[in-house]
Legacy VTK file of the C-alpha trace (Angstrom):
# vtk DataFile Version 3.0
C-alpha trace
ASCII
DATASET POLYDATA
POINTS 436 float
77.822 111.897 116.237
77.073 112.253 112.291
78.412 112.851 108.848
78.145 116.229 107.336
75.440 116.176 105.211
76.132 114.787 101.870
79.564 112.464 102.608
79.383 109.504 103.519
82.279 106.515 104.708
82.146 103.405 102.356
82.925 100.199 103.623
82.789 96.155 102.696
80.429 95.340 99.687
79.892 99.262 98.294
83.416 99.801 98.939
84.043 96.600 97.491
81.742 97.860 94.221
83.647 100.951 94.340
87.073 99.919 93.784
86.158 97.267 91.391
84.482 100.550 89.847
87.698 102.508 89.541
90.060 99.625 88.287
87.867 99.060 85.604
87.799 102.736 84.514
91.858 103.160 85.249
92.450 100.121 83.151
90.193 101.219 80.044
92.042 105.017 80.639
95.869 103.477 80.846
94.405 100.728 77.525
93.866 104.146 75.337
97.620 105.392 76.906
96.242 107.706 79.703
98.948 108.917 82.118
97.678 109.632 85.861
97.835 112.833 87.703
97.245 113.730 90.886
96.345 117.435 91.796
96.021 119.670 94.468
92.332 119.945 96.407
93.152 122.923 98.298
93.817 126.038 95.859
94.001 129.642 96.118
90.243 131.160 95.779
91.554 133.870 93.092
91.725 130.568 90.798
88.395 128.329 91.609
86.408 131.804 91.451
87.687 133.424 88.061
85.450 134.277 85.197
87.868 131.473 83.118
87.070 128.797 86.172
83.415 129.113 86.057
82.753 132.103 87.737
79.771 133.361 89.362
78.282 130.182 88.272
80.479 127.845 91.100
80.847 130.199 93.399
77.591 129.955 95.669
78.652 125.884 95.510
82.562 126.608 96.511
83.724 125.513 100.614
85.794 128.667 101.207
88.342 129.251 103.839
91.049 130.885 105.625
94.182 129.247 106.984
96.592 130.621 109.426
98.480 133.085 106.891
94.909 134.600 106.363
94.871 133.931 102.466
91.920 133.099 100.569
91.530 129.347 99.821
88.980 127.199 98.787
88.517 123.245 98.019
88.342 122.468 94.613
85.121 121.710 93.167
85.872 119.544 90.091
89.387 118.498 88.759
88.961 120.473 85.424
90.687 123.325 86.610
93.478 122.554 89.000
94.550 120.486 85.850
94.374 123.819 83.768
97.097 125.160 86.637
99.282 122.171 86.406
99.683 122.505 83.152
99.929 126.598 83.369
102.811 126.160 85.777
104.179 124.277 83.714
104.394 125.619 80.061
107.526 123.359 79.218
105.777 120.188 78.991
105.771 118.161 76.400
102.338 118.407 74.210
99.958 116.540 73.476
99.451 115.311 77.124
97.022 112.660 77.574
95.717 112.458 81.617
93.500 110.581 84.195
92.639 111.223 87.700
90.363 110.175 90.135
90.273 112.120 93.569
87.551 113.979 95.625
85.939 117.243 95.130
83.334 119.625 97.150
80.292 121.160 96.468
78.421 123.115 99.060
75.294 122.449 97.208
71.843 120.547 97.430
71.865 116.959 97.975
70.096 114.269 96.299
70.651 111.205 94.466
73.834 110.864 93.037
74.699 114.020 94.210
76.708 114.345 96.810
78.979 117.296 97.950
82.086 115.119 98.940
82.193 113.022 95.901
84.918 110.916 93.359
85.483 112.824 90.027
87.037 110.710 87.407
88.618 112.357 84.874
90.487 112.119 80.919
91.834 114.882 79.649
93.630 115.635 76.258
95.829 118.665 75.839
97.318 119.947 72.387
94.821 118.404 70.026
92.955 121.011 68.319
90.730 118.719 66.100
87.829 116.229 66.625
90.107 113.013 66.932
90.180 113.835 70.655
86.904 114.246 70.834
85.847 110.786 68.404
88.688 109.261 71.040
86.924 110.101 74.596
83.865 109.196 72.887
85.297 105.290 72.225
86.719 105.008 75.742
83.667 106.378 77.152
81.525 103.703 75.352
83.955 101.059 75.826
84.788 101.749 80.148
80.760 101.713 79.894
80.485 98.453 78.263
83.205 96.759 80.856
80.493 98.006 83.905
77.793 96.723 81.325
76.028 99.633 81.727
74.302 100.682 78.125
74.818 104.111 77.521
73.844 106.770 74.660
76.606 110.163 74.763
74.456 113.086 73.335
76.537 115.622 72.081
76.867 119.115 70.561
79.003 121.625 70.027
78.886 125.255 71.708
80.427 127.390 68.958
77.659 126.230 66.470
74.743 126.635 69.078
75.607 130.258 69.559
75.914 130.971 65.626
72.391 130.181 64.878
71.076 132.027 68.008
73.085 134.716 66.449
71.294 134.137 62.965
67.959 134.250 64.754
68.442 137.399 66.841
69.769 136.575 70.045
71.699 139.278 71.590
74.833 138.773 72.573
74.584 139.650 76.069
71.817 136.926 76.616
73.578 134.185 74.167
74.610 131.843 77.466
71.321 132.811 79.132
69.378 131.202 76.550
71.530 128.501 76.014
71.252 127.150 79.762
67.262 127.126 79.350
67.310 125.009 75.965
69.597 123.052 77.565
66.470 122.210 80.271
64.264 121.385 77.565
64.087 118.065 78.896
63.232 118.678 82.279
61.102 121.814 81.525
59.899 121.261 78.155
58.369 123.664 75.775
56.459 126.075 78.184
58.548 125.960 80.893
61.424 126.933 78.123
58.663 129.800 77.318
58.542 131.234 80.594
61.847 131.411 81.409
62.341 133.022 77.968
59.832 135.211 78.995
61.832 136.920 81.359
64.589 137.544 79.982
63.554 140.620 78.407
63.588 139.456 74.585
61.359 141.141 72.150
58.630 138.422 71.197
59.866 137.556 67.849
62.640 136.423 68.880
61.271 134.260 71.523
58.837 132.859 68.692
62.020 131.668 66.636
64.048 130.639 69.915
60.545 128.847 70.624
60.513 127.381 66.394
64.149 126.001 67.359
62.995 123.891 70.893
60.389 122.827 68.865
62.730 121.035 66.318
63.293 118.310 69.214
65.469 114.941 68.208
66.339 116.646 65.098
69.386 115.850 62.966
72.093 117.915 63.117
71.646 117.695 59.149
68.021 118.616 59.668
68.725 121.921 61.892
71.173 123.349 59.067
68.684 123.228 56.691
66.218 124.905 58.656
68.540 127.960 58.991
70.524 129.535 56.444
74.109 131.348 56.648
75.397 128.194 59.066
76.832 126.235 56.186
80.816 127.749 56.566
80.775 128.730 60.225
83.589 127.486 62.384
81.196 125.983 64.832
79.408 124.394 62.151
82.529 122.937 60.483
83.283 121.852 63.664
80.389 119.663 64.015
80.666 118.113 60.391
84.117 116.714 61.138
82.807 115.105 64.506
80.161 113.697 63.144
81.838 112.155 59.937
84.346 110.789 62.969
81.279 109.355 64.633
79.805 107.680 61.366
82.995 106.152 59.922
83.250 104.759 63.588
80.174 103.060 63.322
79.052 105.206 67.007
76.365 106.871 65.847
73.490 105.139 68.002
75.415 105.046 70.542
76.186 108.727 70.281
73.017 111.237 69.335
73.467 114.937 68.104
71.780 116.992 70.602
71.301 120.816 69.318
69.957 122.139 72.352
72.849 120.684 74.629
75.456 123.311 76.364
76.012 122.437 79.912
76.610 125.027 82.822
80.185 125.972 83.129
80.537 129.270 80.932
84.577 128.044 79.704
83.407 125.146 77.190
84.712 126.541 73.770
83.148 123.903 71.406
81.983 120.016 71.823
80.196 119.118 74.910
78.652 116.326 75.432
77.264 113.753 78.511
76.794 110.309 78.910
72.941 108.971 79.837
71.818 105.427 80.782
70.443 104.061 77.313
67.801 102.163 79.244
66.214 105.345 80.964
66.202 103.459 84.307
68.839 105.799 85.660
67.448 110.024 84.887
70.768 111.698 85.836
73.902 111.805 83.315
76.260 108.871 84.312
79.338 111.454 82.571
79.940 114.779 80.835
82.642 117.103 79.450
83.989 119.419 76.193
86.131 121.015 75.205
87.714 124.153 77.004
90.574 125.460 74.726
90.540 128.681 76.669
91.523 128.173 80.308
94.822 127.020 80.387
96.103 130.322 77.973
94.042 133.206 79.941
95.185 131.467 83.192
99.027 132.239 82.427
97.538 135.161 81.196
98.602 134.979 77.687
95.495 134.429 75.264
97.193 134.041 72.190
98.909 130.339 73.702
97.644 127.260 71.904
96.294 124.946 74.793
93.262 123.202 72.817
92.126 120.725 75.414
89.007 118.961 75.817
88.219 116.248 79.167
85.504 114.057 80.265
84.402 113.197 83.729
83.077 110.064 85.049
80.252 110.256 87.494
81.363 107.826 90.008
78.434 108.418 92.036
75.967 107.867 89.400
77.044 105.710 88.583
77.480 103.618 92.229
73.029 104.556 91.981
72.341 103.192 89.033
74.617 99.703 89.303
74.755 99.246 93.266
71.505 97.442 93.534
71.557 95.655 90.267
75.127 93.154 91.762
75.978 91.871 94.818
80.076 92.018 94.849
82.402 89.887 96.413
83.857 91.938 99.244
87.555 90.938 99.446
88.917 88.863 101.785
91.942 86.759 103.246
92.941 83.286 101.295
94.517 82.589 105.098
93.670 83.061 108.745
96.745 82.551 110.890
95.926 81.759 114.814
98.599 82.008 117.105
97.557 80.310 120.432
99.772 80.961 123.484
103.044 83.008 123.546
103.618 82.575 119.554
103.094 85.650 117.969
106.293 86.123 116.610
106.153 83.033 114.785
102.967 83.768 113.651
103.943 87.598 112.089
106.952 85.726 110.698
104.328 83.053 108.810
102.048 86.127 107.645
105.318 87.860 106.049
106.288 84.538 104.170
102.269 84.165 102.797
102.159 87.584 102.093
105.654 87.960 100.194
104.461 84.854 98.497
101.279 87.078 96.809
98.961 85.736 99.359
96.395 87.562 100.897
96.552 86.910 104.842
94.947 87.496 108.126
96.832 87.493 111.471
94.058 86.631 114.580
95.375 88.824 117.741
91.393 88.957 119.552
92.313 85.944 121.877
88.981 84.657 121.167
87.796 81.189 121.297
88.957 78.866 119.006
85.746 77.775 117.949
84.471 81.749 117.525
87.508 82.338 115.167
86.763 79.637 112.590
83.150 80.199 112.908
84.374 83.327 111.570
86.652 82.303 109.109
84.067 79.529 107.696
81.523 82.231 107.208
84.228 85.177 105.518
84.766 82.186 103.448
88.551 81.659 104.445
89.830 78.475 102.995
92.578 77.959 104.848
93.565 78.475 109.055
96.972 78.112 110.223
97.287 77.648 113.759
100.150 78.262 115.556
100.435 76.660 119.517
103.301 76.428 121.383
103.962 72.438 121.054
104.088 73.466 117.161
106.409 76.295 117.146
109.076 74.359 119.138
108.551 71.783 116.501
108.977 74.106 113.689
105.279 73.412 112.416
102.206 74.707 111.808
98.219 73.116 112.170
96.985 73.619 108.406
93.429 73.444 108.404
91.482 73.318 104.830
87.911 74.863 105.623
86.792 73.773 102.079
87.509 69.802 102.345
87.356 70.000 106.401
90.542 68.445 107.019
93.781 68.941 108.787
97.552 67.936 109.507
100.716 69.505 111.209
103.371 70.541 108.617
106.477 72.163 108.791
105.438 76.252 107.030
106.984 75.690 103.369
104.964 72.696 102.984
101.861 74.857 104.021
103.067 77.516 101.781
103.493 75.070 99.428
99.917 73.359 99.864
97.734 76.957 99.878
99.666 78.200 96.476
98.086 74.888 94.254
95.277 74.098 96.079
93.910 77.843 95.368
91.805 78.546 92.734
94.123 81.555 91.925
96.570 83.692 94.171
94.772 86.923 95.996
96.654 89.728 95.525
94.257 92.165 97.217
91.132 91.824 95.095
88.044 89.247 95.384
LINES 1 437
436 0 1 2 3 4 5 6 7 8 9 10 11 12 13 14 15 16 17 18 19 20 21 22 23 24 25 26 27 28 29 30 31 32 33 34 35 36 37 38 39 40 41 42 43 44 45 46 47 48 49 50 51 52 53 54 55 56 57 58 59 60 61 62 63 64 65 66 67 68 69 70 71 72 73 74 75 76 77 78 79 80 81 82 83 84 85 86 87 88 89 90 91 92 93 94 95 96 97 98 99 100 101 102 103 104 105 106 107 108 109 110 111 112 113 114 115 116 117 118 119 120 121 122 123 124 125 126 127 128 129 130 131 132 133 134 135 136 137 138 139 140 141 142 143 144 145 146 147 148 149 150 151 152 153 154 155 156 157 158 159 160 161 162 163 164 165 166 167 168 169 170 171 172 173 174 175 176 177 178 179 180 181 182 183 184 185 186 187 188 189 190 191 192 193 194 195 196 197 198 199 200 201 202 203 204 205 206 207 208 209 210 211 212 213 214 215 216 217 218 219 220 221 222 223 224 225 226 227 228 229 230 231 232 233 234 235 236 237 238 239 240 241 242 243 244 245 246 247 248 249 250 251 252 253 254 255 256 257 258 259 260 261 262 263 264 265 266 267 268 269 270 271 272 273 274 275 276 277 278 279 280 281 282 283 284 285 286 287 288 289 290 291 292 293 294 295 296 297 298 299 300 301 302 303 304 305 306 307 308 309 310 311 312 313 314 315 316 317 318 319 320 321 322 323 324 325 326 327 328 329 330 331 332 333 334 335 336 337 338 339 340 341 342 343 344 345 346 347 348 349 350 351 352 353 354 355 356 357 358 359 360 361 362 363 364 365 366 367 368 369 370 371 372 373 374 375 376 377 378 379 380 381 382 383 384 385 386 387 388 389 390 391 392 393 394 395 396 397 398 399 400 401 402 403 404 405 406 407 408 409 410 411 412 413 414 415 416 417 418 419 420 421 422 423 424 425 426 427 428 429 430 431 432 433 434 435
């Protein structure tokens, strides 16, 4: 018996850490006034394979199936397209919308460090804001979220429209535009030599290849340096979008955390403007910790009305990558009970009643029904950091009392259930609400 390759079960310390990360992200999302959503995992295959949803770039990694009605379906590979579908199916929704969602997605791709086939994504999206303010706010949100996770980050960003305008100006034909973008996007991995090798396979003339290589050689250049090199870009829409966002980044004091990257384009074809990826600033983890961008066209295209205005920008946090980065750095506390109730003899009824009373007062309570030897149960409670044990014997039940053991102070007393509740509430460092 084994798990499907690329899928894992989580429990104990690892699950406690995953839970704490999700709670941290949710707190930040709601601090920025994003509302929760929950979209469908199962979707029509036609939707998931449409050119607006990534097209051929994603089909080979999609889990496809047929239901009993012979309908062609697929498991969602991200949270973006199901959310776009939600908006498209509800055109009366008032804009703008700021939403977040945390859920599993599925991709039948290669398995490696931080990349699974069943994994958790945590997304935020804004629909209805045309200008760069939405991108800037998402950058602020990401920096705040990773600050709370104690992860210093860099948010590399670019604009696909600007990159397209630049490549057009140096002679890249429109049919090769996306292909060249994707090659440039790999410059960190394959270097200039790898870039040249890939360009040589695209059927481009030598002058265009030389121009692309000259551009690729401008590694670590600022936006202003790139613009000064190429004429005729100043009044182009993509250039103006970059200028507007850069101005906001500078005014917010985020220039160090959010460097411009002229080669970044990201893989999916639906991005229409700003794109960004989040990386560990210490370079101890090579893969991205999050990514996103602007995809203004998807929703209108899904409903067959390309002229409808649904400006949208989103950001996805990679739970598995974040876990890979920090799970060996911290030792999370596994949530545990504050009280263990052990019925002795025929007292299960009374034990469950007292447990219900404790839980109704916000005290995390465990009941012991394994009928182990008392010594083993007490040793287990002590090893797991459970401070209080309530022993409910038949004599105590008849007297309306319980035997309260304080495992920290090593004391024991026979008291009423109300007295036990009072002592527990006032002696615990803090009530346990299901979290350590």
